[in-house]
Rosetta silent file (secondary structure, phi, psi, omega in degrees, C-alpha in Angstrom):
SEQUENCE: MSGPPNPVAALRRLVRTFPSALVGYSGGVDSALLAVVLRQELGRDRMLAGVGRSASFPTAQWATARAVALRFDVPLVELDTHELEDPDYLANPTNRCFFCKTELWRRLVPEARGRGLAIVCDGTNADDLREHRPGYAAGQAAGVRSPLAEAGLAKADVRQAARGLGLPVWDAPAAPCLSSRVAYGIPITSHRLAQVERAEAYLRELGVTGDLRVRHHGDRRGGGARIEVEPRWVPWVTERLTVVREHLTALGFAAVEVDPRGYRRGSLLAERAERA
SCORE:     score description
SCORE:     0.000 S_00000001
   1 L     0.000  126.119 -177.682  204.883  122.720   58.190 S_00000001
   2 L   -80.520  150.210  179.557  203.837  126.356   57.812 S_00000001
   3 L   -84.692 -174.038  179.623  204.974  129.021   60.234 S_00000001
   4 L   -66.444  154.597  179.131  202.850  131.557   62.105 S_00000001
   5 L   -57.397  141.542  178.231  200.824  134.044   60.039 S_00000001
   6 L  -109.603  101.842 -175.162  202.812  137.038   58.836 S_00000001
   7 H   -64.655  -29.985  179.622  200.545  140.110   58.946 S_00000001
   8 H   -69.866  -40.488  175.859  203.004  142.273   57.012 S_00000001
   9 H   -62.163  -38.939  177.585  203.134  139.748   54.203 S_00000001
  10 H   -63.902  -38.683  177.534  199.339  139.718   54.261 S_00000001
  11 H   -62.555  -45.130 -179.626  199.342  143.527   54.001 S_00000001
  12 H   -63.632  -41.443  177.686  201.648  143.432   51.003 S_00000001
  13 H   -62.019  -40.670 -178.748  199.509  140.819   49.281 S_00000001
  14 H   -63.977  -50.991 -173.947  196.417  142.911   49.924 S_00000001
  15 H   -70.366  -22.314  175.396  197.751  146.210   48.581 S_00000001
  16 H   -66.457  -18.030  176.747  199.135  144.489   45.487 S_00000001
  17 L   -82.835   -8.522 -179.845  195.501  143.881   44.541 S_00000001
  18 L   -79.678  127.772  174.347  194.865  147.652   44.497 S_00000001
  19 L   -60.794  -39.673  179.464  194.968  149.188   41.013 S_00000001
  20 L  -170.197  164.893 -174.071  196.085  152.449   42.656 S_00000001
  21 E  -157.161  148.699  166.432  195.543  154.200   45.975 S_00000001
  22 E  -116.946  131.111  178.849  195.470  157.411   47.966 S_00000001
  23 E  -111.964  132.098  171.329  196.171  157.105   51.689 S_00000001
  24 E   -68.496  120.435 -165.095  195.107  159.667   54.268 S_00000001
  25 L  -124.325  127.429  177.650  198.481  160.483   55.779 S_00000001
  26 L  -115.432  -13.792 -175.223  199.391  162.182   59.053 S_00000001
  27 L    93.130   -5.541  172.979  202.983  161.043   59.490 S_00000001
  28 L   -70.389  168.826 -172.248  202.109  158.845   62.463 S_00000001
  29 H   -61.983  -36.779 -177.627  203.438  155.296   62.483 S_00000001
  30 H   -65.170  -57.001 -177.485  200.228  153.716   61.128 S_00000001
  31 H   -69.482  -28.551  177.626  199.730  155.901   58.081 S_00000001
  32 H   -67.079  -45.142  177.903  203.497  156.129   57.522 S_00000001
  33 H   -60.342  -46.840 -178.592  203.857  152.359   57.357 S_00000001
  34 H   -62.458  -42.411  179.985  200.916  152.067   54.999 S_00000001
  35 H   -61.317  -42.932 -178.448  202.209  154.869   52.772 S_00000001
  36 H   -68.878  -41.126  177.730  205.651  153.272   52.503 S_00000001
  37 H   -64.216  -42.054  176.300  204.251  149.806   51.769 S_00000001
  38 H   -61.043  -41.877  178.582  201.956  151.278   49.106 S_00000001
  39 H   -62.456  -42.038 -178.575  204.926  153.087   47.586 S_00000001
  40 H   -69.961  -37.258 -174.321  206.989  149.898   47.540 S_00000001
  41 H   -87.947  -32.994 -175.022  204.246  147.693   46.139 S_00000001
  42 H  -103.725  -20.229 -176.373  202.491  150.026   43.696 S_00000001
  43 L    87.831  164.576 -173.017  205.270  152.366   42.652 S_00000001
  44 H   -65.593  -31.485 -173.851  205.378  156.131   42.705 S_00000001
  45 H   -85.302   -6.674 -176.602  202.891  156.693   39.899 S_00000001
  46 H  -115.659   10.494  177.943  200.093  154.554   41.362 S_00000001
  47 E  -146.396  161.161 -179.422  199.881  155.933   44.888 S_00000001
  48 E  -154.819  140.698  173.581  199.649  159.226   46.737 S_00000001
  49 E  -101.550  125.396 -177.587  199.686  160.307   50.379 S_00000001
  50 E  -109.474  126.919 -178.465  197.119  162.981   51.161 S_00000001
  51 E  -113.049  130.465  173.400  197.513  165.319   54.138 S_00000001
  52 E   -94.943  123.890 -177.100  194.745  167.506   55.532 S_00000001
  53 E  -109.169  131.832  174.404  196.085  170.762   56.954 S_00000001
  54 L  -160.804 -178.148 -179.845  194.302  172.934   59.508 S_00000001
  55 L   -66.770  -14.792 -179.451  194.891  174.553   62.894 S_00000001
  56 L   -86.192   -6.255 -177.906  194.230  171.193   64.549 S_00000001
  57 L  -100.845  114.680 -174.853  197.262  169.568   62.875 S_00000001
  58 L   -61.408  139.753  179.658  200.478  170.268   64.820 S_00000001
  59 H   -60.697  -40.212 -179.492  203.248  171.964   62.870 S_00000001
  60 H   -63.128  -37.415  179.789  205.858  169.615   64.322 S_00000001
  61 H   -69.381  -37.424  176.418  203.908  166.597   63.126 S_00000001
  62 H   -61.301  -41.657  178.804  203.632  168.059   59.649 S_00000001
  63 H   -61.795  -41.042  177.524  207.408  168.486   59.559 S_00000001
  64 H   -64.587  -43.622 -179.884  207.837  164.835   60.558 S_00000001
  65 H   -59.938  -43.345  179.542  205.324  163.701   57.946 S_00000001
  66 H   -65.725  -40.990 -178.535  207.154  165.565   55.205 S_00000001
  67 H   -63.994  -42.987  179.368  210.537  164.224   56.310 S_00000001
  68 H   -64.903  -43.657  179.605  209.341  160.608   56.269 S_00000001
  69 H   -61.640  -42.168  179.601  207.710  161.052   52.867 S_00000001
  70 H   -64.120  -43.120 -177.528  210.875  162.605   51.438 S_00000001
  71 H   -63.271  -36.272 -176.201  213.086  159.861   52.852 S_00000001
  72 L  -106.133   14.856  175.678  210.965  157.072   51.337 S_00000001
  73 L    54.930   44.950  177.415  210.063  158.899   48.110 S_00000001
  74 L   -94.418  120.055  178.576  206.343  158.956   48.905 S_00000001
  75 L   -68.282  139.682 -175.510  204.484  161.536   46.766 S_00000001
  76 E  -121.283  147.152  165.309  202.442  163.987   48.827 S_00000001
  77 E  -129.854  137.434 -178.470  199.497  166.263   48.277 S_00000001
  78 E  -114.422  124.063 -179.445  198.525  168.820   50.901 S_00000001
  79 E  -125.127  140.259  175.083  194.927  170.036   51.112 S_00000001
  80 E   -74.709  137.342  172.689  193.350  172.541   53.461 S_00000001
  81 L  -114.260  155.571 -169.688  190.504  171.199   55.563 S_00000001
  82 L  -126.698   40.148  179.093  187.833  173.390   57.119 S_00000001
  83 H   -63.274  -25.251  179.641  186.517  171.509   60.121 S_00000001
  84 H   -74.590    0.988  172.544  186.862  174.685   62.193 S_00000001
  85 H  -102.026   -0.616 -178.413  184.024  176.139   60.109 S_00000001
  86 L   -96.036  114.674 -178.569  181.686  173.286   61.087 S_00000001
  87 H   -61.034  -29.686  177.645  179.526  174.173   64.129 S_00000001
  88 H   -66.276  -38.619  177.045  179.083  170.477   64.951 S_00000001
  89 H   -69.864  -44.889 -176.901  182.856  170.090   65.202 S_00000001
  90 H   -63.461  -28.282  179.304  183.336  173.318   67.125 S_00000001
  91 L   -68.084  -18.066  173.962  180.790  172.220   69.749 S_00000001
  92 L    60.920   54.580  174.452  183.255  169.454   70.660 S_00000001
  93 L   -78.587  175.191 -178.289  180.903  166.524   71.329 S_00000001
  94 L   -67.976  -17.020  175.119  182.249  163.064   72.104 S_00000001
  95 L  -104.058   28.975  179.503  181.900  162.168   68.413 S_00000001
  96 H   -50.769  -40.295 -176.858  183.839  165.250   67.294 S_00000001
  97 H   -60.964  -26.711  177.859  186.204  163.064   65.252 S_00000001
  98 H   -61.008  -43.712 -178.133  183.310  162.012   63.040 S_00000001
  99 H   -71.432  -34.988  177.287  182.911  165.583   61.809 S_00000001
 100 H   -64.528  -49.813 -178.325  186.664  166.036   61.400 S_00000001
 101 H   -68.826  -32.603  175.328  187.073  162.866   59.334 S_00000001
 102 H   -59.233  -43.797  178.106  183.954  163.652   57.328 S_00000001
 103 H   -65.938  -42.010 -179.722  185.607  166.917   56.297 S_00000001
 104 H   -59.259  -49.748 -177.429  188.937  165.184   55.592 S_00000001
 105 H   -71.672  -24.704  175.123  187.395  162.602   53.278 S_00000001
 106 H   -63.361  -27.163  177.844  185.252  165.277   51.650 S_00000001
 107 H   -90.375  -43.092 -171.280  188.553  166.739   50.445 S_00000001
 108 H   -79.767  -35.972 -178.801  190.614  163.602   49.823 S_00000001
 109 H   -62.812  -48.767  176.125  188.092  161.352   48.066 S_00000001
 110 H   -61.603  -33.225  176.997  187.450  163.832   45.210 S_00000001
 111 H   -61.518  -44.176  178.358  191.215  164.387   44.994 S_00000001
 112 H   -63.510  -45.184 -179.102  191.711  160.667   44.485 S_00000001
 113 H   -63.034  -41.637 -179.959  188.933  160.453   41.929 S_00000001
 114 H   -64.294  -25.270  179.133  190.280  163.438   40.023 S_00000001
 115 L   -96.853    1.170  178.940  193.669  161.771   39.772 S_00000001
 116 L    75.992   23.492  179.302  192.239  158.419   38.748 S_00000001
 117 L   -89.586  127.131 -167.044  193.257  156.646   41.971 S_00000001
 118 L   -78.888  -36.239 -173.516  190.968  153.690   42.581 S_00000001
 119 E  -116.102  135.776  170.769  191.241  153.075   46.331 S_00000001
 120 E  -112.708  130.001 -174.169  191.115  155.561   49.212 S_00000001
 121 E  -140.655  167.209  179.714  192.439  154.170   52.481 S_00000001
 122 L  -133.340  178.182 -175.613  193.495  155.122   56.002 S_00000001
 123 L   -96.008   20.960  176.732  195.859  153.913   58.717 S_00000001
 124 L   -59.224  128.997  177.298  193.288  152.321   61.027 S_00000001
 125 L  -105.506  175.111 -173.920  194.811  149.196   62.588 S_00000001
 126 L   -63.178  -34.240  178.837  193.132  146.144   64.084 S_00000001
 127 H   -67.066  -34.258 -178.155  193.442  147.439   67.663 S_00000001
 128 H   -59.271  -31.056 -176.127  191.713  150.696   66.732 S_00000001
 129 H   -67.538  -13.634 -179.800  188.517  148.804   65.916 S_00000001
 130 H   -95.844    0.284 -174.335  188.159  147.922   69.607 S_00000001
 131 L  -113.318  174.847  176.179  188.301  151.553   70.765 S_00000001
 132 L   -73.138  100.696 -175.616  186.127  154.671   70.675 S_00000001
 133 L  -133.083   72.728  179.607  186.762  155.732   67.079 S_00000001
 134 H   -61.760  -25.302  178.051  183.888  157.851   65.706 S_00000001
 135 H   -65.363  -27.386  179.347  186.154  158.954   62.876 S_00000001
 136 H   -62.963  -38.316  178.925  186.212  155.394   61.568 S_00000001
 137 H   -62.383  -35.938  177.875  182.472  155.584   60.863 S_00000001
 138 H   -65.001  -39.010  177.443  183.072  158.670   58.718 S_00000001
 139 H   -64.877  -43.229  178.552  185.618  156.729   56.690 S_00000001
 140 H   -60.947  -41.751  179.777  183.240  153.835   56.210 S_00000001
 141 H   -63.154  -29.475 -178.852  180.514  156.217   55.040 S_00000001
 142 L   -90.593    0.997 -179.776  182.946  157.661   52.490 S_00000001
 143 L    79.390   22.665 -178.298  183.986  154.222   51.204 S_00000001
 144 L   -82.930  136.890  178.086  187.457  154.397   52.731 S_00000001
 145 E   -99.121  158.856 -178.342  189.311  151.128   53.287 S_00000001
 146 L  -126.326   83.076 -173.969  191.625  150.237   56.179 S_00000001
 147 H   -59.992  -35.768  179.403  194.300  147.844   54.848 S_00000001
 148 H   -61.579  -46.897  179.440  196.169  147.496   58.152 S_00000001
 149 H   -67.072  -40.675  179.867  193.015  146.332   59.914 S_00000001
 150 H   -61.091  -36.084 -179.603  191.975  144.174   56.959 S_00000001
 151 L   -85.249   -2.050  176.218  195.339  142.392   57.053 S_00000001
 152 L    82.835   20.618 -179.979  195.059  141.914   60.830 S_00000001
 153 L   -80.736  117.469  171.226  197.897  144.216   61.900 S_00000001
 154 L   -82.945  173.424 -177.244  197.657  145.235   65.556 S_00000001
 155 H   -59.276  -40.165  179.519  199.607  148.237   66.853 S_00000001
 156 H   -62.812  -38.437  177.539  202.530  146.046   67.929 S_00000001
 157 H   -63.943  -42.089  179.817  202.690  144.557   64.420 S_00000001
 158 H   -60.654  -47.490 -178.735  202.690  148.028   62.914 S_00000001
 159 H   -64.382  -41.707  179.624  205.567  149.191   65.104 S_00000001
 160 H   -63.167  -44.435  179.517  207.592  146.051   64.443 S_00000001
 161 H   -65.160  -41.638  179.640  207.095  146.355   60.687 S_00000001
 162 H   -63.515  -39.380  177.413  207.905  150.070   60.732 S_00000001
 163 H   -63.865  -42.472  179.880  211.097  149.382   62.648 S_00000001
 164 H   -62.265  -31.522  179.525  212.067  146.696   60.156 S_00000001
 165 L   -86.653   -4.458  179.195  211.614  149.153   57.290 S_00000001
 166 L    81.210   22.471  177.754  213.672  151.823   59.049 S_00000001
 167 L   -72.263  125.466 -177.604  210.848  154.290   59.620 S_00000001
 168 L   -66.568  -14.690 -179.316  212.095  156.851   62.166 S_00000001
 169 L   -95.685   13.143 -172.983  208.589  157.111   63.657 S_00000001
 170 L   -58.944  -31.980 -179.032  208.369  153.398   64.485 S_00000001
 171 L  -114.293   15.485 -179.531  208.387  154.095   68.245 S_00000001
 172 L   -67.475  142.016  176.667  206.894  157.592   68.206 S_00000001
 173 L   -64.959  156.443  176.937  204.066  158.166   70.694 S_00000001
 174 L   -58.708  143.081 -176.858  200.550  158.499   69.330 S_00000001
 175 L  -137.056   72.142  177.321  199.847  162.034   68.149 S_00000001
 176 L   -67.727  171.678 -174.926  196.148  162.669   67.572 S_00000001
 177 L   -62.755  160.528 -176.507  194.984  166.116   66.515 S_00000001
 178 H   -62.196  -28.907 -179.912  195.218  169.050   68.900 S_00000001
 179 H   -62.937  -23.469 -179.845  191.449  169.152   69.375 S_00000001
 180 H   -67.376  -10.037  178.294  191.695  165.838   71.225 S_00000001
 181 H   -88.746  -14.238 -175.604  193.269  167.771   74.107 S_00000001
 182 E   -89.798  125.866 -176.863  190.230  170.000   74.656 S_00000001
 183 L   -55.939  137.973 -179.363  187.740  168.628   77.180 S_00000001
 184 L   -53.996  137.232  178.932  184.474  167.533   75.588 S_00000001
 185 L    93.403  -18.475  174.853  181.825  170.250   75.604 S_00000001
 186 L   -89.195  121.756 -173.498  184.341  173.108   75.656 S_00000001
 187 L   -56.504  141.724  175.338  184.188  174.735   72.217 S_00000001
 188 L   -78.268  129.602  172.805  187.104  174.245   69.855 S_00000001
 189 L  -135.121  155.319  178.191  188.802  177.494   68.871 S_00000001
 190 H   -62.659  -31.411  178.371  192.008  178.172   66.986 S_00000001
 191 H   -64.991  -45.338  179.438  193.255  180.060   70.048 S_00000001
 192 H   -64.672  -38.656  178.089  192.825  177.044   72.326 S_00000001
 193 H   -63.738  -40.190  178.583  194.516  174.791   69.793 S_00000001
 194 H   -66.314  -38.744  176.300  197.457  177.187   69.609 S_00000001
 195 H   -57.974  -47.535 -179.277  197.689  177.260   73.417 S_00000001
 196 H   -62.820  -46.225 -177.822  197.906  173.478   73.542 S_00000001
 197 H   -61.062  -43.567 -178.919  200.443  173.273   70.732 S_00000001
 198 H   -69.548  -36.626  179.300  202.720  175.879   72.319 S_00000001
 199 H   -65.737  -44.621 -179.978  202.414  174.330   75.772 S_00000001
 200 H   -68.185  -37.787  177.362  203.343  170.877   74.532 S_00000001
 201 H   -61.794  -39.543  178.783  206.192  172.277   72.425 S_00000001
 202 H   -62.870  -45.018  179.805  207.551  174.015   75.543 S_00000001
 203 H   -65.607  -35.458  174.690  207.478  170.795   77.562 S_00000001
 204 H   -63.815  -41.088  178.548  209.244  168.974   74.731 S_00000001
 205 H   -62.518  -33.124  177.221  211.895  171.696   74.722 S_00000001
 206 H   -68.554  -22.692  178.075  212.404  171.113   78.441 S_00000001
 207 L   125.140   -2.327 -178.479  213.175  167.483   77.631 S_00000001
 208 L   -65.324  131.667  177.694  209.929  165.570   78.154 S_00000001
 209 L  -122.314  173.175  178.423  209.726  162.517   75.894 S_00000001
 210 L    78.345 -160.462 -178.420  207.133  159.821   75.294 S_00000001
 211 L   -65.537  134.228 -178.734  203.402  160.331   75.610 S_00000001
 212 E  -149.234  131.367  172.888  202.440  163.901   76.480 S_00000001
 213 E  -138.939  134.050  166.950  199.128  165.726   76.558 S_00000001
 214 E  -104.850  103.068 -177.501  198.262  169.201   77.798 S_00000001
 215 E   -80.599  130.987 -178.654  194.522  168.862   78.395 S_00000001
 216 E   -99.240  117.613 -178.298  192.576  172.103   78.013 S_00000001
 217 L  -109.947   23.749  174.995  189.717  172.410   80.505 S_00000001
 218 L   102.405  171.786 -172.960  188.569  175.887   79.606 S_00000001
 219 L  -100.583  -12.764 -176.546  189.487  179.467   80.392 S_00000001
 220 L   -88.183  175.370  178.890  187.344  180.150   83.429 S_00000001
 221 L   -59.114  135.001 -175.824  187.979  179.459   87.082 S_00000001
 222 L    94.213   -9.867  178.427  188.153  175.729   87.676 S_00000001
 223 L  -101.626 -144.426  178.204  189.522  175.174   84.183 S_00000001
 224 L   107.915 -156.388 -175.673  193.022  175.544   82.808 S_00000001
 225 E  -107.660  136.480  171.031  195.672  173.045   81.768 S_00000001
 226 E  -119.379  119.653 -176.295  196.210  169.542   83.070 S_00000001
 227 E   -89.728  125.166  174.579  199.527  168.050   82.087 S_00000001
 228 E  -115.292  122.277  175.814  199.623  164.321   81.437 S_00000001
 229 E  -130.103  168.134  175.970  203.017  162.677   80.962 S_00000001
 230 L   -60.195  147.052 -174.720  204.235  159.115   81.281 S_00000001
 231 H   -49.390  -36.030 -178.705  204.467  158.083   84.977 S_00000001
 232 H   -65.219  -21.094 -179.054  208.276  158.216   84.935 S_00000001
 233 H   -94.662  -11.596 -175.996  208.077  161.922   84.053 S_00000001
 234 H   -57.260  -51.073  179.122  205.502  162.941   86.670 S_00000001
 235 H   -61.050  -38.078 -177.411  208.035  163.654   89.475 S_00000001
 236 H   -63.293  -47.417  179.928  210.351  165.465   87.048 S_00000001
 237 H   -69.219  -38.171 -179.690  207.632  167.820   85.778 S_00000001
 238 H   -61.245  -39.366  178.475  206.204  168.280   89.285 S_00000001
 239 H   -63.308  -26.926 -177.859  209.586  169.458   90.552 S_00000001
 240 L  -105.964   17.928 -172.079  209.619  172.111   87.827 S_00000001
 241 H   -63.060  -32.405 -179.194  205.957  173.025   88.128 S_00000001
 242 H   -59.880  -49.210 -178.546  206.625  176.610   89.265 S_00000001
 243 H   -73.464  -34.192  177.073  208.449  177.551   86.078 S_00000001
 244 H   -65.304  -43.841  179.769  206.112  175.420   83.935 S_00000001
 245 H   -62.406  -40.405  179.569  203.076  177.075   85.488 S_00000001
 246 H   -60.989  -43.237 -178.512  204.556  180.509   84.858 S_00000001
 247 H   -68.819  -45.291 -177.360  205.102  179.722   81.176 S_00000001
 248 H   -71.372  -31.097  175.175  201.693  178.140   80.581 S_00000001
 249 H   -64.880  -36.685  177.571  199.910  180.918   82.459 S_00000001
 250 H   -65.651  -24.149  176.530  201.596  183.363   80.099 S_00000001
 251 L   -78.965   -9.359  176.762  200.027  181.383   77.252 S_00000001
 252 L   109.706    4.556  176.923  196.617  182.158   78.755 S_00000001
 253 L   -73.957  136.298 -177.412  195.793  179.069   80.806 S_00000001
 254 L   -69.600  -31.701  179.805  193.766  179.937   83.909 S_00000001
 255 L  -155.801  162.020 -178.057  195.523  177.313   86.021 S_00000001
 256 E  -139.500  130.054  176.295  198.110  174.564   85.564 S_00000001
 257 E  -141.376  160.443  175.220  198.385  171.185   87.264 S_00000001
 258 E  -106.314  129.481  177.755  200.139  167.865   86.703 S_00000001
 259 L   -74.005  115.246 -177.061  197.987  164.753   86.699 S_00000001
 260 L   -66.559  -17.436  179.024  199.611  162.479   89.315 S_00000001
 261 L   -80.712  -11.030 -178.550  198.178  159.427   87.544 S_00000001
 262 L    79.799 -176.367 -178.953  200.197  160.195   84.437 S_00000001
 263 L   -63.550  133.286  176.150  199.126  159.906   80.836 S_00000001
 264 L  -133.569  121.029  179.041  195.958  157.900   80.303 S_00000001
 265 L   -62.430  130.038  178.511  194.632  157.148   76.865 S_00000001
 266 L    73.347   24.498 -175.996  191.064  158.387   76.538 S_00000001
 267 H   -64.454  -35.143  179.823  191.103  160.209   79.865 S_00000001
 268 H   -67.385  -36.262  177.714  188.766  162.968   78.655 S_00000001
 269 H   -68.458  -39.512  177.767  186.193  160.414   77.540 S_00000001
 270 H   -62.922  -41.488  178.995  186.468  158.622   80.905 S_00000001
 271 H   -63.809  -39.801  179.871  185.948  161.927   82.752 S_00000001
 272 H   -62.619  -41.322 -179.673  182.909  162.666   80.622 S_00000001
 273 H   -66.705  -36.954 -179.936  181.425  159.270   81.494 S_00000001
 274 H   -65.463  -34.512 -178.188  182.103  159.813   85.209 S_00000001
 275 H   -79.147  -21.578 -176.107  180.206  163.123   85.157 S_00000001
 276 L   -68.520    0.000    0.000  177.255  161.670   83.251 S_00000001
């Protein structure tokens, strides 16, 4: 009698069919798991992790990505991406990620081809396919494969597998690019991205753990920063709001508030829909 399906075993079987591969790598749990499995199954000479660097990629996340790659002997290539030169991206529409990923694959696919790597893939998992993911369409257009999703790995499967392999990011909160913090319709600028990065780094230094977003709602009156933390942290941050507000105001935010509802995935998209 056979046991329940093993999605990790299915992933390993799948990637063993790849002649060679480049994975778009951010250091998050999804792409980290895929990079490590590719390294284990294909060997160092038949795979590569490609990182796109720009002002939208947090410095702390880059440090984590490098540390994980070093620990598991995953070869890395770092390429500059130029999405902040794309007016469609800067306008910050609800499909902003499409333009970002289009730029990423415009850099990584030729890199793979130039190195003779047959497959280009990303860390999209099966759960992601049920969400608002305009960046996924950009990957499909570029011929990028999603082995985690193909093998049926949901987010819980990814975390369990990453924990089993000893990946230190197995329980790390999701960390999308900094532009995801800027309310739709408010133009993306390197200054706003830096404000968000510094604000979140400050809250981490204070001790906040888990999911954290400093949402940027613009520089004018009625805008400012809205802090989203896990519900257990809401009272803690609220008690310290005076000193937090002082620090974030010094960063240039027009106003600072804590969302009493706590962190909500896709909250900016929900707000956009409510206003429509």
